[in-house]
C-alpha positions, 0 to 999 in steps of 0.5 A: 195460694201463697202461704203467709210468711211466719215470723218469730221474735228473733226474726222480725222484719224491719218496720219499713218492710212491705207486707207480702201481697197475700197478707195485704189481700187477706187483711187491709185489702180483704175486699180483693182477697181472691186476687191472691190466686195467680189463676184468678189474677190472670182471669181478672186481667183477661176478662176486663180487657175482653169485656171492655170490647164486649160493651163497646160492641153492645153500644155500637150494635144498638146504635147500628140497629137503630140507624138501620131500622129506626124502630124500637121494636127491632131493638127488641127483636135483636135482643129476642134473637140473642136470648132465644137459643140460650132458652132452648139449650141452657139446661143441656149446656149445664150437663156438658159443663159438669162433664167436660174440661171447663177451661177448654170449653171457655177457650172454645166459646171465646174463640167463637164469639171473637169470630162472630165479632169479626164477621160483623165488623167485616159486614159493616165495613163493607157497607152491606150489613143489614138488620137480618145479619145482626139478628142472625149473629145475635142468635149465634152469640146466644147459642155460644153464650148458653155454654159460655155463661154457666161454664165461666160461673162454674169455673170460678171455684176452680181458680180460687177454691170454695173459701174465696168463692164469694169474694171472687164472684164479687170481683168478677162482677166488679170486672164486668161493671168496671168494663161497663164504665170504660167500654160504652164511654169509649164506644160513644167517642170511637163511633164518631172517630173510627165508625161502628165497624171499628168498635166491632173489630176492637171487640174481636181483637179483645178476646185474645186477652181472655184466651191467653189468660186461660191458656196461661193458667196452672190448674189442678187436675179435675176428674170428670165423668162421661155423660154417656147416655144419661143426659136426661138423668143428669138433668133430672138430678139438677131439677130435683135439687132445685125443687127440694132446695126451696131457697135456691128455687125462690132465688131462681124464680125471682131472678127469672121475673126480674131479668125477664120483665124488669131489666129489659127496660135497657132495650130502649136506652138508645131510644131515650138517648136519641129521642128523649134526651136529644143526644147521639151515640156519645149520650148512649155510651155515657148512660151505660157507663153511668150504670157501670159506675153504680154497679162498680160501687155496688160490687165494692160493697158486696166484696166486703160482705162477710155475714149471711144477714148482709147478703140477704140485705143486699138482695132486698136493697138491690131490688128495691133500689133498682126499681126506684132507679128504673122508674126515675129513668123512665120519667126523666127529661134531663140528662143529669137525672138520667145519669144518676138514675142509671147509677142507682140502677147499676148499684141495685142490680149488681148487688142483687144479681151477684148476691143471688149468684153467690148464694146459689154457688155456696148452697150447691156441691161441685158435682151439681154446680154446672147444672145449677149455674145453667139454671141460673143462666136459664132463669136470667134469660128465660123470660127475657125474649118475651120481656124484650119484645114486650118492651119494644112493642109497648115502646113503639105503640104507646111510649118508651116512658110507659114501657120503662114504667112497666119494667119498674113495676115488675122489679118492685113486684119481685122485691115484694116476692123476695121479702115474703120468702126471706125466712126460707133463705135465712134457714138455708144459710143457717143450715150450711152456708158459710160466708168466707 
């Protein structure tokens, strides 16, 4: 982190001189203050490029599965296959993250995800791709993600330090959702220009950016203890912390319910784009992009939050706002209203999830960070396999509208649960959290 330039009355700079970047990022541009760290700037650019490719693949893959199977249930099965490996190995992955060089881990996982994208591109280009291939590769990606997600979450503090951690998490969410605007919209156009396989290929190549950014970083040495034969003892330490730290426990519990049964409405977005709104891949891409626009606006608000009450407010407003948006989306027969609903959903879910992430990381010490973030990953994924199958099944057997309405009710219930436990979170903040 560059030091601020000190000036005296004898050596004031000219009035027209531009402020130093660190001064801008700490003052008027305080919402972007984590970018004063060179390592995070590298990560910011590399991640943004890679995530654009990831969102392109997400759109192309959903459209490919619908094209191959014409089944809402198969969309749920592919989602289930991607979630299940995370559910199985996430906790063990957290122990690994706490006892390994996190940068090397992320470089490895990104390289494996790149290989998966290129294989899917080759199969699609050759015209031999089947739903079974997509399911198998989704399961492989899920296994890799079980290590990649907690690794990246825990790595943020190594790039910016604890002081700028809340802002870095908000900006990380901004990267993710900025890419969600660009990627799906671009994919919707490119599917008709270069085909589904071309989207998979571009995603594979996009991983080069994030791998390069990681290699270029200059990091302070970090001592890591060997796991040895104490894997289960390390796991128990993480469980003990979560069980006794009730604020973290309730945050993770509500994340599990909201992600598992509320957010899974998104499995059916391709069906709504084609059968309800009577659009094609471009309509699907714009629906996801609209959610990204809302999430990006929400991230800007979160990046400016500096008080503990403001963070708690983000949790509640985010969940109730997302529930309202999901309900409207499920009932909407008009494209314009569906786009507005997606924006509301994006802003709500981003504020809720990123704020939960911020609080968990502020509560925990660095030696437990990987394990706690693996539990965050597990909570995020835990009920998702069940939820994705439930949404796909109800969407096929009853109607997509009923399936989405159930997701809205689940999100609303999560908001009510969180309101009843807000005092516990406030006590935990008062006992140790400092918002930078």
